[in-house]
C-alpha positions in Angstrom: 5.3 -17.8 -10.1 2.4 -16.7 -12.4 1.4 -13.1 -12.8 -1.7 -13.3 -10.5 0.4 -14.7 -7.7 3.0 -12.0 -8.1 0.3 -9.3 -7.9 -1.1 -10.9 -4.7 2.3 -11.1 -3.1 3.1 -7.4 -3.8 -0.3 -6.1 -2.7 -0.8 -7.7 0.7 -0.8 -4.3 2.6 -3.2 -2.8 0.0 -5.5 -5.8 0.3 -5.5 -5.6 4.1 -6.5 -1.9 4.0 -9.3 -2.4 1.5 -10.7 -5.4 3.4 -10.4 -3.4 6.7 -12.6 -0.8 5.0 -15.2 -3.5 4.3 -14.6 -3.4 0.6 -13.8 -5.8 -2.2 -10.2 -5.7 -3.5 -10.1 -5.7 -7.3 -6.8 -6.1 -9.2 -6.9 -2.4 -10.2 -7.6 -1.2 -6.7 -4.8 -3.3 -5.3 -2.3 -2.1 -7.8 -3.2 1.6 -7.4 -3.2 1.5 -3.6 0.0 -0.5 -3.5 1.7 1.9 -5.9 0.7 4.8 -3.6 2.0 2.8 -0.6 5.3 2.1 -2.4 5.8 5.6 -3.6 5.1 7.0 -0.1 4.5 10.6 -1.2 1.9 12.5 -3.2 2.1 11.5 -6.9 0.3 12.3 -10.1 -1.7 10.0 -12.3 1.2 9.6 -14.7 3.6 8.6 -11.9 1.2 6.0 -10.7 0.8 4.6 -14.2 4.6 4.4 -14.6 5.0 2.7 -11.3 2.4 0.0 -12.2 4.0 -0.5 -15.6 7.4 -0.9 -14.0 6.5 -3.2 -11.1 3.7 -5.3 -12.7 4.9 -5.2 -16.3 1.4 -4.2 -17.5 -0.2 -0.9 -18.5 -3.3 0.4 -16.8 -5.5 2.6 -19.0 -6.3 6.1 -17.7 -10.0 5.5 -17.3 -9.4 2.5 -15.0 -6.8 4.5 -13.1 -9.1 7.5 -12.6 -12.0 5.4 -11.5 -9.8 3.5 -9.1 -8.4 6.6 -7.6 -11.8 8.2 -7.2 -13.0 5.0 -5.5 -10.0 5.0 -3.1 -10.6 8.6 -2.2 -14.4 8.0 -1.7 -13.6 5.1 0.7 -11.0 7.2 2.5 -8.0 5.0 1.6 -6.2 7.8 -0.2 -6.4 11.5 -0.4 -6.3 13.9 -3.3 -4.1 17.0 -3.1 -4.4 20.0 -5.4 -1.5 22.5 -5.5 -1.3 25.8 -7.4 -0.2 24.0 -10.5 -3.7 22.4 -10.6 -2.2 18.9 -10.9 -4.0 16.4 -8.7 -1.7 14.2 -6.7 -2.7 11.3 -4.6 -1.2 9.5 -1.6 -2.2 6.6 0.6 -3.8 7.7 3.9 -1.1 7.8 6.6 -2.8 5.8 9.4 -0.8 7.6 12.1 -1.4 11.1 10.6 -4.6 10.9 8.5 -5.0 14.7 8.2 -2.0 16.8 7.5 -0.8 19.7 5.4 1.4 19.4 2.3 4.4 21.3 0.9 4.4 22.3 -2.8 7.7 23.4 -4.4 6.9 26.3 -6.8 9.9 25.5 -8.9 10.0 21.7 -9.5 6.4 20.9 -8.5 7.3 18.3 -5.9 4.6 17.8 -3.2 5.6 16.5 0.2 3.5 15.3 3.1 4.0 17.2 6.4 2.6 14.5 8.8 4.2 16.1 11.9 2.3 19.3 11.4 -1.2 19.8 12.6 -4.1 21.2 10.6 -6.2 24.0 12.3 -9.6 22.9 13.5 -12.1 25.5 12.3 -15.0 26.5 14.5 -18.1 26.0 12.4 -21.6 27.4 12.7 -24.1 25.0 14.3 -25.3 22.2 12.0 -22.2 22.4 9.7 -19.9 19.4 9.3 -16.3 19.3 8.1 -15.8 16.7 5.4 -12.2 17.5 4.6 -9.5 20.1 5.3 -6.8 20.7 2.7 -3.8 22.9 3.3 -0.9 23.3 0.9 2.1 25.3 1.9 3.8 26.8 -1.2 7.6 27.5 -1.2 10.9 26.3 -2.6 12.4 22.9 -1.7 16.1 22.6 -0.6 17.2 21.2 -4.0 15.7 24.1 -5.9 17.1 26.6 -3.4 20.6 25.2 -4.1 20.0 25.4 -7.9 18.9 29.0 -7.6 21.9 29.9 -5.3 24.4 28.2 -7.6 22.9 30.0 -10.6 23.2 33.3 -8.8 26.9 32.7 -8.1 27.6 31.7 -11.7 25.8 34.8 -13.1 27.4 37.3 -10.7 
């Protein structure tokens, strides 16, 4: 199987979503969206680059990646999450829960989708329109809580 066939086989869901949005699937768009679908959680630029390199055995330059991510956000195929650490993370839109809050661990930086939680619907003044609501819940993940607890026991 040649490289182009391998990309096409791995990116069928990404291609379906891009075409459903009435847009043209390019190789970069397919690889980026499929990486986000594969990873299934909010991830940084670097994590997307690593995934593409690992699964397609080719590097994607940062400019292509940034442009592709911006395009996917603009066409509502992915969303961009910004936590307190100011690192942008991206995830594929969950078709069952398109708008949901995220959890950000203040220790390890992990960001997790909370698709079962509902975002509040603000009451806006007349003639105002919501484009996007972003909510990030900051706290400590279970892994970091255990690390902190075990460190407390060792020190005391």
